[in-house]
N, C-alpha and C positions, 0 to 999 in steps of 0.2 A: 504493500500500500504506500502510495506517495502522498506525503503531507506537505502542505505549503504554508508559509507565512507571507502574506502579501498585503498590499495596499491598493484599494480602488479609489479613483477620483471620479465621482459621479456628478454630472452637470444637470441642472434644471434651468430651463429657459421659458420665457413667455412674455406677454405684453402687459400682464397684470402683476405688480410687485408682490401683493399679498398672496396671490395664487402661487407664485414661484416659491415664496417662503413656506407656504403650507405644503406644497409638493415635496420639497426637500426634507421637511420635518417628518412627513409620512414615510418617505423612503428610509430615513434613519431609523424610525421605529420598527419598520418591517424587517430591516436588516438585523436588528437586535434579536429577532425571533427566529432567524434562520439557523440551520444545523452547522454553525461554525462558532468558534470562540472569538468573540469581539475583544480586541485588545485596546481599542480606542477610536473615537470619532471626533471630527472637527468640522464645523460648518463655517464657511466664509460668509461675510456680509453680502447681501444682494447688491449688485452693481448695475448701473445703467450702461447699456452698450450703444454702439453706433449702428447696430443692425435694426432697420425699421420693422422687420418681421418678428424679431425677438428682442424687445427693448430691455428686458431684465434677465440677469443671469446670476447663478450662484453655484458653488461647488461643495460637495460633501466628500471629505476624506475619511475613509474607513480602513483601519488596519485590523487584520484578523488571521486566525489559523484555521485550516480546514483540510479535509481529504480532497484529492484531486477531483473526483466526480462532483462533490458538493461545490467546489470553487467554480468549476465549469458551468454548473447550473446557475450560479449567481452571475457569471459573465453574461449568460443568455438572458436572464431575468431582468438585470439592471442596466446592461449595456454601458459599462463604465467608459469614460473618455480615455482613461489611462489605467493600465494594470502594471504594477511594479511587484515583482517577486523578490522578497528579501532573503528567504531561506527555504531550502528544500530538504526534507527528511525522506530518504529513500530514492531509488532511481529506477526500479523495475515495476512493470505492470503486466499482468497476465493478458494475453491476446484476447481472451474471451471478455475480460472486463473492459478492455479498450474498445472492442466492438460495441459493447453496451453503451459506452460514453458517446461513441460516434453516431450510433443510432438515435440517441437523444438529440444530438446536434442536428442531424439530418431532419428529424421530424419538426423541430422548432424552427429551423431556418426555412424549411419547405413551406410552413404555414405563413411565415412573414413574407416570403417571396410571392406567394399566391396573392397576397393583398397589395404589395408595394412594388413588385417587379423583380426581375432576375438580377443577380450579381455577376453572372457569367457574360460579361461584355468585353469584347476584344477589338483591337484595330483590324484593318483589312489583313487577312492571313494569306491571301492568294500568292504573294511573292515569296512566302516561306517554303523551303523544300519539305517534301513529305518525310516525316520521321521514320526511323527504323521500327519495324514491328517484329518481335521475336528474338529471343536470346537463348543461347544454350545454357545448360545447367552450371557449367563452370563460370560463365559470365555472371549468372544470377548469384551464385555463391560468393563470388568476389564482391559484388555490390552489397550484399548483406553483411559480410564479415568486415570488409575494409571501409565501407562508407556508412555502415549502420542503417542501410535501407530496409524498408518493410515491403514484403510481397503481399499484395492484397487484390481482391476482386470487387468491382463495383458493378451495379446494374442501375442505369439511369434512363429517364425518358427524355427525348430530344425532338425538337420541332424545326422544320425548315422547308425549303423549296422542293428538294428531292433527296432521295436516299444517298446518292453519291456525294452531293455537296455537304450534307450533314456529316457523313463519315470522314470526309477529307478535313473539314474544319475542326471536327472533334479531336482527331488525332493531332493536328497541329496545335490546338489549344492545350491539350494535355502535355505535349512536349514543351510548350512555352511556359507552362507552370512548373516545369522541372521533373516531370514524371517520365519514366521509361516504360514503353508499351511492350508487354510480352505477348498478350493475346487480345484480339479485338473481333467481336462478332455483333451483328445487328439483325433485327427483325422488323419488317414493316408492320405497324400495328393499325394505322388508319390513314386514309387519304381523303381530304375534304377540300371544298371550295370556300375561300374566305375573301370577301370583297372582290370577287372575280379572279382570284389567284389561287393556284393549287398549293396546298400545304400538306405535308406528311408528318406523321408521328412515328418515331422509331423507338424501339426498346433496344438499348445498347449494353452489352456486357463486355467488360475488359479486365484484363489482369495487368496490374501496374507494379512498378518498383519505384519507391521514392523515399525521401526523408519524412520524418514524422510531421514536420511543419507543413509540407506539401499535402500530406494525407489529411490534416485538419482543414487546410484551405479548400481542397477539392470537395470534402464532405460538406462544408458550409456553402460553397458556391453552387454545387450541383444537387444537393439533397438526395443522394441515391436511395432507391427503394430497396436495395440489397447491399450488404457489406460483409465480406469475409476476409479475415487475415489468414493467409496461407502459411507464412512463416516470417519471423520466428514465433515460437510459442510464448516466449517471454520477451517483451519489448523494453529496452533500456532508454530512458529519457534523461538527457542532461538538463541542468538548470537553464542553459541558453536556449535549448529546444522548447522547454516549457514556456519560457518568457516570450519567445517569438510566436509560439502557437496561440497562447492566450491573448497576446496583443493583436494578432491578426484576426482572431475570432471576435474580440471586442470591437475592432474597427469595422468589421462587416455588419455586426449587429447595429452599431451606431449609424452606419450609412442608411440602413433600412428605416431605423427609427426617425432619422432626420428627414427622410423622404415623407414619412407620415406627418411630421410636424409641418413641413412645407405645404402639404396638401390641405391641412386644416387651416392654414393661414392665407390660403389663396382666396 
């Protein structure tokens, strides 16, 4: 079990000063009831900003200890602007437990993206070369042992103009994220007309090798409907990997929450 001591910086924004004060107070009280050990909290004074959409802002600083699954749940629930990991007790997690954590991230982020839009947005990928697909066992073993990579399988739903374009862009996007593709298969699930244009839905299954940070990012961006870790059975996570993974996750949650706030203020 990996236990963390960390600090969250949670921002509340709005156009009503009293509402912002009430919001941050409620967040503080809710955090004190969570399944973590609160070590201290500090609320900054509400300040007036130059943003016409969010005239008032304040930040709550919360320092606490908790198990990794509980800390990740709080990242998703409260969307901190900043996550700082101060201390890490333990470095290993069973693959089965990690899959459970990833499934929770996938479900949560999938619900957010259904409401506020996808996070998987990329620049034009047409100029990028097609990435390699398929590695022999010796290459895979080297990536796992020397680079600390994880071998895992995802199943996702993807939409686009046609099957070939979706497959090509998906492979390039995965490579751009830092994943190595070992296997890739897809199945056409649906073909529809939308505003006079053909759209297809694919179910894509792929086996990837990547760092733990990339695994977290892809889980949050694509909200896979299926996740399996092939190897190793026990995953080692360094403090730096934990910091990067939680920071990336918090950033993506924040982006979706900010979209929601902008929609409310339009």
